[in-house]
C-alpha positions as CSV (number, residue, x, y, z in Angstrom):
1,X,33.1,-5.8,4.9
2,X,30.5,-4.3,7.3
3,X,27.9,-4.3,4.5
4,X,28.4,-8.0,4.0
5,X,28.3,-8.9,7.6
6,X,25.6,-6.6,8.9
7,X,23.3,-6.3,5.9
8,X,23.6,-9.2,3.5
9,X,24.6,-12.2,5.6
10,X,21.7,-12.0,8.1
11,X,19.2,-12.1,5.3
12,X,20.8,-15.1,3.7
13,X,21.3,-16.7,7.2
14,X,17.5,-16.8,7.5
15,X,17.3,-18.5,4.1
16,X,20.0,-20.9,5.2
17,X,18.1,-21.8,8.3
18,X,15.1,-22.8,6.2
19,X,17.3,-24.7,3.8
20,X,19.0,-26.6,6.6
21,X,15.8,-27.4,8.4
22,X,14.3,-29.0,5.4
23,X,17.6,-30.6,4.3
24,X,18.0,-32.2,7.8
25,X,14.3,-33.3,7.7
26,X,13.5,-31.2,10.7
27,X,10.7,-29.7,8.7
28,X,8.7,-31.6,6.1
29,X,8.2,-30.2,2.6
30,X,4.4,-29.9,3.1
31,X,5.1,-27.7,6.1
32,X,7.3,-25.5,3.9
33,X,4.5,-25.3,1.4
34,X,2.2,-24.2,4.2
35,X,4.7,-21.5,5.3
36,X,5.0,-20.2,1.7
37,X,1.2,-20.2,1.2
38,X,0.8,-18.2,4.4
39,X,3.6,-15.8,3.3
40,X,2.5,-15.3,-0.3
41,X,-1.3,-15.4,0.2
42,X,-1.7,-13.6,3.5
43,X,1.4,-12.0,5.1
44,X,3.0,-10.4,2.1
45,X,-0.3,-9.2,0.6
46,X,-1.0,-7.5,4.0
47,X,2.5,-6.0,3.9
48,X,1.9,-4.6,0.4
49,X,-1.6,-3.5,1.3
50,X,-0.4,-1.5,4.3
51,X,2.6,0.0,2.5
52,X,0.6,1.1,-0.6
53,X,-2.2,2.4,1.5
54,X,0.2,4.7,3.3
55,X,2.4,5.6,0.3
56,X,2.7,9.2,-0.8
57,X,1.8,8.5,-4.4
58,X,2.8,11.9,-5.7
59,X,6.4,11.4,-4.5
60,X,6.9,7.6,-4.9
61,X,6.0,7.3,-8.5
62,X,9.0,9.0,-10.0
63,X,9.4,8.5,-13.8
64,X,13.1,8.3,-13.6
65,X,13.0,5.7,-10.9
66,X,10.6,3.5,-12.9
67,X,12.3,4.0,-16.2
68,X,15.7,3.2,-14.7
69,X,14.5,0.0,-13.1
70,X,12.2,-1.4,-15.8
71,X,14.6,-0.5,-18.7
72,X,17.1,-2.8,-17.0
73,X,14.5,-5.5,-16.4
74,X,13.4,-5.6,-20.0
75,X,17.0,-5.5,-21.2
76,X,17.5,-8.7,-19.1
77,X,14.5,-10.3,-20.7
78,X,15.5,-9.6,-24.3
79,X,19.2,-10.6,-23.7
80,X,18.0,-14.0,-22.4
81,X,15.2,-14.3,-24.9
82,X,17.4,-13.8,-28.0
83,X,20.3,-15.6,-26.4
84,X,18.2,-18.7,-25.9
85,X,17.0,-18.7,-29.5
86,X,20.1,-17.6,-31.3
87,X,22.9,-19.1,-29.2
88,X,21.4,-22.1,-27.6
89,X,18.9,-22.9,-30.5
90,X,15.9,-23.5,-28.3
91,X,12.3,-22.9,-29.4
92,X,10.4,-19.7,-28.8
93,X,8.3,-20.9,-25.8
94,X,11.5,-21.9,-24.0
95,X,13.0,-18.5,-24.9
96,X,10.0,-16.7,-23.3
97,X,10.2,-18.8,-20.1
98,X,14.0,-18.3,-19.8
99,X,13.7,-14.7,-20.7
100,X,11.2,-14.3,-17.9
101,X,13.9,-15.4,-15.4
102,X,16.1,-12.6,-16.6
103,X,13.2,-10.2,-16.3
104,X,11.7,-11.0,-12.8
105,X,14.0,-10.1,-10.0
106,X,13.3,-11.1,-6.4
107,X,12.2,-7.6,-5.6
108,X,10.0,-8.6,-2.7
109,X,11.6,-11.1,-0.5
110,X,15.3,-10.2,-1.0
111,X,15.0,-6.6,-2.3
112,X,12.9,-5.3,0.6
113,X,14.9,-7.2,3.2
114,X,18.3,-6.0,2.1
115,X,17.2,-2.4,1.4
116,X,15.7,-2.2,4.9
117,X,18.8,-3.6,6.6
118,X,21.1,-1.4,4.6
119,X,19.2,1.9,4.8
120,X,16.3,1.5,7.2
121,X,12.6,1.2,6.9
122,X,12.2,4.8,5.8
123,X,14.2,4.0,2.6
124,X,11.6,1.6,1.2
125,X,9.3,4.1,-0.5
126,X,10.9,3.5,-3.9
127,X,10.9,-0.3,-3.4
128,X,7.1,-0.3,-2.8
129,X,6.5,1.9,-5.9
130,X,8.5,-0.6,-8.0
131,X,6.8,-3.6,-6.4
132,X,3.3,-2.2,-7.0
133,X,3.9,-2.5,-10.8
134,X,6.3,-5.5,-10.8
135,X,4.1,-8.5,-10.7
136,X,1.1,-7.1,-12.6
137,X,3.2,-5.6,-15.5
138,X,5.8,-8.4,-15.8
139,X,3.3,-11.3,-15.5
140,X,1.1,-9.6,-18.0
141,X,4.0,-9.1,-20.4
142,X,5.3,-12.7,-19.9
143,X,1.8,-14.3,-20.3
144,X,1.0,-12.3,-23.4
145,X,4.2,-13.2,-25.1
146,X,4.0,-16.9,-24.1
147,X,0.4,-17.2,-25.3
148,X,1.4,-15.5,-28.6
149,X,4.4,-17.8,-29.0
150,X,2.3,-20.9,-28.3
151,X,-0.6,-19.8,-30.4
152,X,1.2,-18.9,-33.6
153,X,-0.7,-20.6,-36.4
154,X,-3.6,-21.5,-34.0
155,X,-5.4,-18.1,-34.3
156,X,-5.9,-17.3,-30.7
157,X,-8.2,-14.3,-30.7
158,X,-7.3,-11.0,-29.0
159,X,-10.3,-10.9,-26.6
160,X,-9.6,-14.5,-25.4
161,X,-5.9,-13.6,-24.9
162,X,-6.8,-10.5,-22.9
163,X,-9.2,-12.5,-20.7
164,X,-6.6,-15.1,-20.0
165,X,-4.0,-12.5,-19.1
166,X,-6.5,-10.7,-16.9
167,X,-7.5,-13.8,-15.0
168,X,-3.9,-14.8,-14.5
169,X,-3.0,-11.4,-13.0
170,X,-6.1,-10.7,-10.9
171,X,-6.0,-14.2,-9.3
172,X,-2.7,-13.4,-7.6
173,X,-3.1,-12.5,-4.0
174,X,-0.1,-10.1,-4.2
175,X,-1.9,-8.1,-6.9
176,X,-5.2,-8.1,-4.8
177,X,-3.3,-6.7,-1.9
178,X,-1.7,-3.9,-4.0
179,X,-5.1,-3.0,-5.6
180,X,-6.8,-2.8,-2.2
181,X,-3.9,-0.7,-0.9
182,X,-4.4,1.8,-3.8
183,X,-8.2,1.9,-3.1
184,X,-7.7,2.7,0.5
185,X,-5.0,5.3,-0.3
186,X,-7.1,7.1,-2.9
187,X,-10.1,7.0,-0.4
188,X,-8.1,9.0,2.1
189,X,-7.4,6.0,4.4
190,X,-10.7,5.9,6.3
191,X,-9.9,2.6,8.2
192,X,-9.8,2.7,12.0
193,X,-6.6,2.2,14.1
194,X,-7.5,-1.2,15.5
195,X,-7.8,-2.5,11.9
196,X,-4.3,-1.3,11.1
197,X,-3.0,-2.9,14.3
198,X,-4.2,-6.3,13.1
199,X,-2.8,-5.8,9.7
200,X,0.6,-4.8,11.2
201,X,0.8,-8.0,13.2
202,X,0.4,-10.1,10.1
203,X,2.6,-7.9,8.0
204,X,5.5,-8.1,10.4
205,X,5.7,-11.8,9.9
206,X,5.9,-11.5,6.1
207,X,9.6,-11.1,5.4
208,X,11.1,-13.5,8.0
209,X,8.6,-16.3,7.2
210,X,9.0,-15.8,3.5
211,X,12.8,-15.9,3.6
212,X,12.8,-19.0,5.8
213,X,10.3,-20.6,3.4
214,X,12.4,-19.6,0.4
215,X,15.3,-21.5,1.9
216,X,13.1,-24.6,2.3
217,X,11.9,-24.4,-1.3
218,X,15.4,-24.1,-2.6
219,X,16.2,-27.6,-1.3
220,X,14.0,-29.0,-4.2
221,X,16.2,-27.3,-6.9
222,X,19.2,-29.0,-8.4
223,X,21.9,-27.6,-10.7
224,X,21.3,-29.9,-13.7
225,X,22.8,-29.4,-17.1
226,X,22.1,-26.3,-19.3
227,X,24.9,-24.5,-17.7
228,X,25.1,-22.0,-20.5
229,X,21.5,-20.7,-20.2
230,X,21.8,-20.7,-16.4
231,X,24.9,-18.5,-16.5
232,X,23.3,-16.2,-19.0
233,X,20.3,-15.7,-16.8
234,X,22.5,-15.2,-13.8
235,X,24.6,-12.6,-15.6
236,X,21.5,-10.8,-16.8
237,X,20.0,-10.7,-13.3
238,X,23.0,-9.8,-11.2
239,X,25.0,-7.7,-13.6
240,X,23.1,-6.4,-16.7
241,X,19.9,-5.3,-14.9
242,X,21.5,-3.3,-12.0
243,X,24.2,-1.9,-14.3
244,X,21.6,-0.4,-16.7
245,X,19.6,0.8,-13.7
246,X,22.7,2.5,-12.2
247,X,23.8,4.1,-15.4
248,X,20.3,5.5,-16.2
249,X,19.7,6.6,-12.5
250,X,23.1,8.4,-12.3
251,X,23.8,9.6,-15.8
252,X,20.4,10.2,-17.3
253,X,17.8,10.9,-14.6
254,X,20.0,12.0,-11.8
255,X,17.9,10.2,-9.2
256,X,18.1,11.2,-5.6
257,X,20.0,9.0,-3.2
258,X,17.0,7.2,-1.8
259,X,15.5,6.5,-5.2
260,X,18.8,5.3,-6.6
261,X,19.3,2.9,-3.7
262,X,15.9,1.4,-4.1
263,X,16.2,1.0,-7.8
264,X,19.7,-0.5,-7.9
265,X,19.3,-2.8,-4.9
266,X,16.0,-4.2,-6.3
267,X,17.5,-4.6,-9.7
268,X,20.5,-6.5,-8.3
269,X,18.5,-9.3,-6.8
270,X,18.5,-12.9,-8.1
271,X,15.5,-14.2,-10.1
272,X,12.6,-14.9,-7.8
273,X,10.9,-18.2,-7.3
274,X,8.2,-16.8,-9.6
275,X,10.6,-17.4,-12.5
276,X,10.4,-21.2,-11.9
277,X,6.6,-20.9,-11.2
278,X,6.1,-19.2,-14.6
279,X,8.2,-22.0,-16.4
280,X,6.3,-24.7,-14.5
281,X,2.9,-23.1,-15.4
282,X,3.7,-23.6,-19.1
283,X,5.9,-26.7,-18.8
284,X,8.9,-25.2,-20.6
285,X,12.4,-24.1,-19.4
286,X,11.8,-25.5,-15.9
287,X,15.2,-27.0,-15.4
288,X,17.0,-23.8,-16.5
289,X,14.9,-21.5,-14.4
290,X,15.1,-23.7,-11.3
291,X,18.9,-23.9,-11.6
292,X,19.2,-20.2,-12.3
293,X,17.2,-19.3,-9.1
294,X,19.5,-21.5,-7.1
295,X,22.8,-20.3,-8.7
296,X,21.9,-16.6,-8.8
297,X,20.6,-16.6,-5.2
298,X,23.9,-18.0,-4.0
299,X,26.1,-15.7,-6.1
300,X,24.0,-12.6,-5.2
301,X,25.6,-12.7,-1.7
302,X,28.8,-11.3,-3.3
303,X,27.3,-9.3,-6.2
304,X,24.9,-7.5,-3.8
305,X,27.9,-6.6,-1.6
306,X,29.6,-5.0,-4.7
307,X,26.5,-3.0,-5.7
308,X,26.0,-1.7,-2.1
309,X,29.6,-0.4,-2.1
310,X,28.9,1.4,-5.4
311,X,25.9,3.2,-4.0
312,X,26.1,6.4,-2.0
């Protein structure tokens, strides 16, 4: 019970504050958009930049950690992808968008916050290693598969597809923050102390502002129809992904305690708002992904509690 009260509920309480503020019209939706733009375009990239710049790359990038997490992520994608086509009889572009919701967990806003509250800031090394590959790799995979699904019979050339994927990935501020962090890290961190003091001030605002803004954004989502695909995505995100990660981390790779915690907690998170943004970008699967974000985020209060009890 202490894990629920001390670790999980404070995180979701901040989300609830944002939800209640917008629901009660104490904060206008344009103001929430401004908060999320600040968080996603400035504060969170600063947090990632600082963390990657100071990360011990030789220790953080453990093959077992990455394989355990991403094997579960792609299992979630293919379960939702084939389930959408074979069970719910929807076209391939819909299947890619809905599969993306089963692939893209909220590793940043929820994963970081809950891991830090449960195990302390020193336990986040594995989280940052996962996050550094998360958006670039998964967006690249999703965009490539969607463009292929939409271009079948239209002859979209390989170079054009590569350029489109590259532009989509490199235009994300989160990816820019990660790449700059790697550059500073590999250069031996030559930046002066006053610079890091400024970055720290912005980075400290990242998680609370983003969680509050996430609550405000969730007001716009409604649980509308398509309950089957929504439950499928929810099960893939909250059960299948962390279960595969836990089995691989404990039975195959024998991960250390810190790495196992980072991998499983991150895997156990609900789909991020990025799942809806991806569907919105292509105009397919929007209702399913929006509903799945809302349902899975609510249910993750209890499922995360269960996974925390299972971890050492």
